[in-house]
N, C-alpha and C positions, 0 to 999 in steps of 0.2 A: 504493500500500500504506500509506503514512504517513497518507493521508487517512482510511483505515479506522479509525485510532485517534483522529482529531481532533487531531493534533499542531498546536500553535500555529504559524502560518506564519512568524513572525519570532523569532529567538533572543532579542531584547529582551523578548519576552512569556513566555519560559520561566520556570517555577518548578519546584521539585522536585515539588510536588503535582500540577501539571497534566501534567507529563511522565509521572509514575507512572500517572495515570488514563489517559492516551493509550496507554501501552504495554500496560496491562491490556485496554483496548478492542481494541487491535490483536491481542492474543493471542486474545481471544474471537472475533474475526472470522476470523483466519487460521490459528490453531493447529488441529491435528488433533483430532477429537472421537471419543468412543466407543471408545477403546482400553481394553479390559478387562484388568486385571491381577489377580493373586491376592488382593492386599490393599493397602489404603492406610491409613496410620496417621499422625496428627499428634501430636507430643509436644514437650516442652521438654527440652533437655540440661542446663540450669542451673535448679535450683529455688531461685530467689532473686528479688530485685527487678530483676535483669538477665537475663531469660530469653533462651534461644537456641532458637527454634522450628526444628523439622525436620519433613520429611514423608518417610515411609518407604514405598517401593514394593517389594512382593514380586512377582516375575514370575509370570505365569500358570502357568508350568511347574513352579514350586516349591511344594511343599505346606507347610502350616503346620508349623513345627518342623524341617523339613529344612534342612540346612546348605547355604549357597551362598557364592559370592564376594560382595564388597561394593564399592560405589562411593560415596565421599563426594563429592557434587556441589555446585558453586558456580555459581549462575546469573550471567549477564552483566548489563549495565546501567550500565557506567561508574562503578560504585560509588555511584550516585545513585538509579537506578530499577530496575525489574523486581523479581521476587519468585519464590517457589516456585509461585505461581499462574500467572504468565506462562509458566513453563517446565513446566507440568504435563503437557501432551501429549507433549512431547519426552522427559521422564523416563519416562513410561509406555512409550513406544516403546523407549527404550534399556534399560529393565529387562527387557522381554520378549525383546529381541534378544540381550542379553548373558547372560541367565540369572542376573544378579546383583541382589541387593537394593540399591536406591539410597536413600541418605540425602541428601535435598536440603536444603541449609542456608539458613535465612533470616537471613543475617548482617546486621549493622547497616549502615545507609546514611548517606551524607553528604547535605546539610550538617549534619544533626543529629549525626552521628558521623563526622567526617573521618578520613582516613588518620592512623594505621595501624589504626583500629578494625576494619575488615573483615578485614584480615590476621590480627589477633589472634583474631577469632571463627573464622576458617577453620582456624587452627592448633589452637585449642582443640577445635573439633568433630572434627577428624581424630584428635587424641590421644584424645578421649573415646570415639569409635567403636572405635578400635584397642584400647583398654583394656577395653572392655565389649562386644567383638564377640559374645560368647556370648549377650548379651541380645537381639541381633538375629538369632540363628542364622546368623551370618556366620563363615566360616573366617578366623581372624586372619592366616593366611599368604597370603590371596588378597584383599587390600584395595587398591583403587586410589583415586586422587583424580582428579576430572575437573571441567572447567568450560568455559564458552564466553565469549568476549570478555574482559571484565574478570574473569569467573570463571575463565577460563583463566590469567590473571595470578595469581590467588589459588592455583590448583592448583600452578602452577610454583613460586611462592614457598614454599608449604608443603613441597614436595619439597626445595627448597634448604635451608630451615631445619631440616627433619628430619635431613638429612645433616650439617649443620653442628653441630647441638646434640645429636646422638645420639638423635633422636626416633624415632617409630615407623618400622618397616621397611615401606615401601610397595612393592607389587608392580608398580605401573604408574601412569603419568600419562597422561591423555587430554585433549588440548587442542583445542577447537573454535574456530577463528578467534581465537586469543588475541592480546591486547595484550602485547607483550614488550619494547617500547622506546619510552617517552615522552620520551626524551632526544634523539631525532633524528627527522628526517622522511624516510621511505623514498621510493623512486621510485614505489611504488604509491600512496602518499599524494599525491604530486604529480600523478599522472595520474587517480586515481580518487576524489579527496577531495571531489568534489561530483557529485551526481546518481546515486549508487549506494547509496541507502538510508542508510548511515552517512556523514555529512559532517563536514568539519573544524570547521565552526562549532559544531556540536552537541558534538563531542568537546571543543573548547576551553572551552565553557560548563561541561561536566561536570567537566573538570579543575579549573576554578576553584572548583567546589563541593567536590570531593573532596580536593584536595591543598592543605594550608596554605601560605600565602605563605612563601617562603624555603626550602622543601623541595628537596633535590637530586633532580632527576628521574632521575638515574643510580642512585639507591637501588635495590638489586636487588629489593626488595619491590614496587617500582613498575615497574621495567624489568629483569626477570629475564635478559634477553639480555646485560646488562652484568656479570653474574657472572663473575669471573676464572677460575673453575675449575668446570666442570660434570661432571667425572669422578665416577663413583660414584652418580649419580642413577638413579632407577628407569627402566626402559624406557619409551619414550614413543610414543604414537600422536598425531600432530599432523595436524589437518585445516585447510586453508585454502580460500578460494573465489576463483575467477578474477577476479571484479569486486568484490573487497573491498579497501578501502584498507589493511587490516591484513595483506594477503597476504604481502608481502615480509618483514615482521618475523617472521611465523610460520615462513616458510621459513628465515629466518636462524637462528632458535632451533633448528629441526630440524638444520640444518647444523652448528651449534656443538656440539650434543649428540653428533652422529655423530663429529665430530672428537675429542671427549673420550672416545670409546669406548662411548657409551651406545647400546644397540639402539634404533633409531627406525623406525617405520612412518609414512611421510609421504604424504599425498594432497592434491592441489589439485583441488577440485571444479569442473569446467569449466562455464562459463556461470552460475555461482551468485553470489549477493550475500551480504553479511554478514547473519547471523541467519536464513539460509534454512532451517536445520534446525528452527526454531521456527515455520515457516510451512507445515507439511506439509498443512494443509487447503487451501492454494492452490497449492503447489509440489509436484507429485507426486514429483519426483525426491528430495525430502527424505526420504520414507519409505524409498526404496531406500538412500540414503546412511546413514541411521541404522541400518537393518537390517544393512548391511555393517560399519559401525563396531562395532555390538554383537557381530556374529559374530567380529570380530577380537579384541575384548576377551575373549569367551568362550574363544577358542583360547589367548590368552596366559595367562589365569588358570585354565586347566583343571588 
């Protein structure tokens, strides 16, 4: 699968530019194609020299002007690569399955914009959408945040900050194979850290691009699992994959949320690898998984 994107064979050959190109090629090769939605619109949330692009997906079942739930979505990519384009097919499927308008955020990437730039963009986008929900025909009481991989980290961090700072009242958080703890090495990292799509060498390279030297990896904006108090956070739907090195930290975050009294829907997708949900053109199960994830979102936000 990595060969489909032309990923450099050695980490020493990695650059932000060539990895971004490789992931876009991978998406074009393996992402699902031809998913019709009601409408797709690109716009900027900031009218300045520092734009924040978003792509808005209206589900096929929702007519223009009709109110729906909303999902502010953050793509994965270790804070260095991927984009709204690499996750286009996934967002189309999720919009139709959930019945929610999805606002996919093109947050800033490292090394040009290291941590905490992406976190600040994610929080700004969430605040903006919640304050201007009417502009999107979104019900402000039915807004979720969602993300996959490092985007799941952003979604979790946004929820924690919103609770801490009295920010927007979010109805749900949906985390797909999230990174929740860069301060430790889980058992799944030890057993699955090589040969299962996402490997430790690639993650370590990305961490060096994204996180400035001297940063505490236990910072909850990087490792939301390290938050001392998770009580009062929005309900969570957390998805992990059986053969994903991130599996155990995703499960640990679900467990900690449940212990804090947060309603949690947790599922580990058997036989799947990291990023499988964005490979629905090659992995047929991904369509079923996203359809079921969307149905669960629809039920929670009804």
